[in-house]
C-alpha positions as semicolon CSV with decimal commas, in nm:
position;residue;x (nm);y (nm);z (nm)
1;X;14,098;-28,292;5,603
2;X;13,917;-28,402;5,911
3;X;13,774;-28,748;5,952
4;X;13,417;-28,610;5,934
5;X;13,488;-28,421;5,612
6;X;13,638;-28,735;5,459
7;X;13,321;-28,925;5,543
8;X;13,112;-28,659;5,371
9;X;13,337;-28,640;5,066
10;X;13,388;-29,013;5,019
11;X;13,158;-29,312;5,002
12;X;13,373;-29,511;5,243
13;X;13,126;-29,799;5,250
14;X;13,165;-29,845;4,874
15;X;13,542;-29,800;4,893
16;X;13,576;-30,047;5,179
17;X;13,378;-30,304;4,981
18;X;13,607;-30,246;4,682
19;X;13,911;-30,301;4,902
20;X;13,763;-30,624;5,041
21;X;13,657;-30,766;4,706
22;X;13,919;-30,626;4,467
23;X;14,216;-30,544;4,685
24;X;14,397;-30,218;4,739
25;X;14,614;-30,249;4,427
26;X;14,309;-30,259;4,198
27;X;14,138;-29,976;4,387
28;X;14,451;-29,763;4,346
29;X;14,455;-29,847;3,973
30;X;14,092;-29,740;3,948
31;X;14,174;-29,413;4,123
32;X;14,478;-29,352;3,902
33;X;14,262;-29,408;3,594
34;X;14,008;-29,158;3,726
35;X;14,286;-28,902;3,778
36;X;14,401;-28,950;3,418
37;X;14,053;-28,934;3,268
38;X;13,919;-28,646;3,477
39;X;14,144;-28,403;3,292
40;X;13,955;-28,485;2,972
41;X;13,616;-28,474;3,144
42;X;13,683;-28,123;3,273
43;X;13,813;-28,012;2,933
44;X;13,496;-28,147;2,771
45;X;13,275;-27,963;3,020
46;X;13,475;-27,647;2,959
47;X;13,440;-27,694;2,582
48;X;13,063;-27,727;2,611
49;X;13,055;-27,410;2,821
50;X;13,266;-27,212;2,572
51;X;13,040;-27,325;2,287
52;X;12,730;-27,270;2,501
53;X;12,604;-27,616;2,415
54;X;12,359;-27,720;2,688
55;X;12,325;-28,076;2,556
56;X;12,701;-28,134;2,564
57;X;12,719;-27,971;2,907
58;X;12,466;-28,224;3,033
59;X;12,635;-28,521;2,864
60;X;12,983;-28,429;2,985
61;X;12,869;-28,362;3,341
62;X;12,692;-28,697;3,330
63;X;13,011;-28,879;3,225
64;X;13,219;-28,720;3,498
65;X;12,942;-28,781;3,750
66;X;12,953;-29,153;3,673
67;X;13,330;-29,165;3,702
68;X;13,329;-28,977;4,033
69;X;13,056;-29,201;4,173
70;X;13,230;-29,520;4,067
71;X;13,544;-29,427;4,260
72;X;13,350;-29,322;4,570
73;X;13,377;-28,943;4,538
74;X;13,032;-28,894;4,688
75;X;13,019;-28,517;4,731
76;X;13,172;-28,453;4,388
77;X;12,915;-28,690;4,239
78;X;12,641;-28,484;4,406
79;X;12,781;-28,158;4,267
80;X;12,791;-28,303;3,917
81;X;12,436;-28,430;3,953
82;X;12,323;-28,071;4,013
83;X;12,543;-27,938;3,732
84;X;12,409;-28,197;3,489
85;X;12,055;-28,071;3,539
86;X;12,153;-27,703;3,543
87;X;11,969;-27,464;3,314
88;X;12,159;-27,161;3,445
89;X;12,310;-26,903;3,215
90;X;12,668;-26,900;3,086
91;X;12,808;-26,692;3,376
92;X;12,653;-26,921;3,638
93;X;12,783;-27,230;3,460
94;X;13,129;-27,072;3,445
95;X;13,117;-27,031;3,823
96;X;13,000;-27,392;3,860
97;X;13,294;-27,508;3,647
98;X;13,544;-27,312;3,856
99;X;13,398;-27,460;4,174
100;X;13,404;-27,807;4,016
101;X;13,777;-27,782;3,947
102;X;13,845;-27,684;4,307
103;X;13,613;-27,952;4,444
104;X;13,769;-28,219;4,220
105;X;14,116;-28,135;4,351
106;X;13,988;-28,155;4,709
107;X;13,812;-28,486;4,642
108;X;14,131;-28,634;4,496
109;X;14,325;-28,519;4,802
110;X;14,059;-28,672;5,030
111;X;14,078;-29,003;4,846
112;X;14,458;-29,005;4,868
113;X;14,439;-28,928;5,240
114;X;14,187;-29,208;5,292
115;X;14,393;-29,453;5,087
116;X;14,715;-29,384;5,280
117;X;14,538;-29,482;5,604
118;X;14,466;-29,835;5,482
């Protein structure tokens, strides 16, 4: 990823403040926890899609949005904000979910790249 893309993907101001106040070990622990929990968040979103439950879709997108935002994954947070409010049909939500999985992987890679430069 390029430096400019990293800046778009990540809330580096938030992350830098975390590093200054909490230290890099704690920030890495926070990120590792996100990586563990995101598997469940995506499964829950997928479950709500399969069962065509709009309320659960919204709730599960909201949970993942909060987690992504708290670890500084700015662009992913923005995507989830849109998904949370989505009233699209099942096929459109399925496309959103596929894109979310790809975007989440890219956001994790961006975070790891940022973290290794500390």
